[in-house]
C-alpha positions as CSV (number, residue, x, y, z in Angstrom):
1,X,0.0,0.0,0.0
2,X,1.3,3.5,-0.8
3,X,1.8,6.4,1.4
4,X,-1.4,8.3,2.3
5,X,-2.3,11.9,1.5
6,X,-2.9,13.4,5.0
7,X,-3.3,17.1,4.6
8,X,-4.0,19.8,2.0
9,X,-3.1,23.4,1.9
10,X,-4.2,26.6,0.1
11,X,-1.9,29.5,0.5
12,X,-1.6,33.1,-0.6
13,X,-0.6,36.6,0.4
14,X,-3.9,37.4,2.1
15,X,-4.6,34.4,4.3
16,X,-7.7,36.1,6.0
17,X,-9.3,36.7,2.6
18,X,-8.7,33.0,1.7
19,X,-10.2,31.8,5.0
20,X,-13.3,33.9,4.4
21,X,-13.6,32.7,0.8
22,X,-13.3,29.0,1.5
23,X,-15.4,29.2,4.7
24,X,-18.2,30.9,2.8
25,X,-18.1,28.8,-0.3
26,X,-17.8,25.3,1.3
27,X,-18.9,25.9,4.9
28,X,-15.5,24.8,6.1
29,X,-14.8,25.3,9.8
30,X,-11.5,27.2,9.9
31,X,-9.7,27.8,13.2
32,X,-7.5,30.9,12.6
33,X,-4.2,31.0,14.4
34,X,-2.8,34.5,13.8
35,X,0.4,33.8,15.8
36,X,1.2,31.0,13.3
37,X,-0.2,32.8,10.3
38,X,-2.3,29.7,9.6
39,X,-6.0,28.6,9.6
40,X,-6.6,25.0,10.4
41,X,-9.4,23.5,8.4
42,X,-11.4,20.8,10.2
43,X,-11.6,17.4,8.4
44,X,-15.0,16.8,6.9
45,X,-16.8,13.5,7.6
46,X,-15.4,11.8,4.4
47,X,-12.3,13.9,3.9
48,X,-9.0,15.1,5.2
49,X,-8.2,18.2,7.2
50,X,-6.1,21.0,5.7
51,X,-5.0,24.5,6.2
52,X,-5.1,28.0,4.8
53,X,-1.7,29.7,4.9
54,X,-0.1,33.1,4.3
55,X,3.0,33.4,2.2
56,X,6.0,31.3,3.2
57,X,9.6,32.7,2.9
58,X,11.3,31.3,-0.2
59,X,8.0,29.7,-1.3
60,X,5.6,30.6,-4.0
61,X,3.3,33.6,-3.4
62,X,0.2,31.4,-3.9
63,X,-0.3,27.7,-4.1
64,X,-2.5,24.7,-3.6
65,X,-0.9,21.5,-2.5
66,X,-1.3,18.2,-0.7
67,X,0.9,16.4,1.8
68,X,2.0,12.8,1.6
69,X,3.0,11.2,4.9
70,X,6.5,9.6,4.9
71,X,8.9,8.4,7.7
72,X,12.1,10.1,6.5
73,X,11.9,13.5,4.7
74,X,15.6,13.6,3.7
75,X,15.4,10.1,2.2
76,X,12.3,10.9,0.2
77,X,13.7,14.2,-1.1
78,X,16.8,12.4,-2.3
79,X,14.6,9.8,-4.0
80,X,12.5,12.6,-5.6
81,X,15.6,14.4,-6.9
82,X,17.0,11.1,-8.3
83,X,13.9,10.7,-10.6
84,X,13.6,14.3,-11.8
85,X,12.0,16.3,-8.9
86,X,13.5,19.3,-7.1
87,X,13.4,20.3,-3.4
88,X,11.6,23.6,-2.9
89,X,11.5,23.8,0.9
90,X,13.9,21.6,2.9
91,X,12.7,19.7,6.0
92,X,11.2,22.2,8.4
93,X,9.9,21.6,11.9
94,X,6.3,22.2,12.9
95,X,6.2,22.7,16.6
96,X,4.4,19.9,18.6
97,X,3.4,18.3,15.3
98,X,6.2,17.0,13.1
99,X,8.0,18.4,10.1
100,X,7.4,19.1,6.4
101,X,9.2,19.7,3.1
102,X,8.1,20.8,-0.3
103,X,9.2,19.5,-3.7
104,X,8.3,20.0,-7.3
105,X,7.6,17.2,-9.6
106,X,8.9,17.1,-13.2
107,X,5.9,19.1,-14.4
108,X,6.5,21.8,-11.8
109,X,3.7,21.0,-9.4
110,X,4.4,21.8,-5.7
111,X,3.8,18.8,-3.4
112,X,4.4,18.5,0.3
113,X,5.8,15.7,2.4
114,X,4.9,15.3,6.1
115,X,6.6,13.4,8.9
116,X,4.7,13.0,12.1
117,X,6.3,13.5,15.5
118,X,9.6,15.1,16.6
């Protein structure tokens, strides 16, 4: 069995505007965390949770992506690069949650990796 998609993210320069938009359009419950510049989207009954984010330093100004859970971010980034992908954001800790990284596939799509825990 492959690795699961565990999270999605929509990001842009005006996070609050995106939170209002997606909340109004899809009735998403979004818990805004201003100190983290992030809005946590509750998982729907038959879906995964996600987030609404502001811009990330060295990242694109807007994006839509999903996160695949892996056990070793560095190992997967090496594997990704060996088959034509590129690291966009190196492994980065998420306090009290785990860590993430971003890569681009050969078509230029931005995809996330997530490792749970410390």
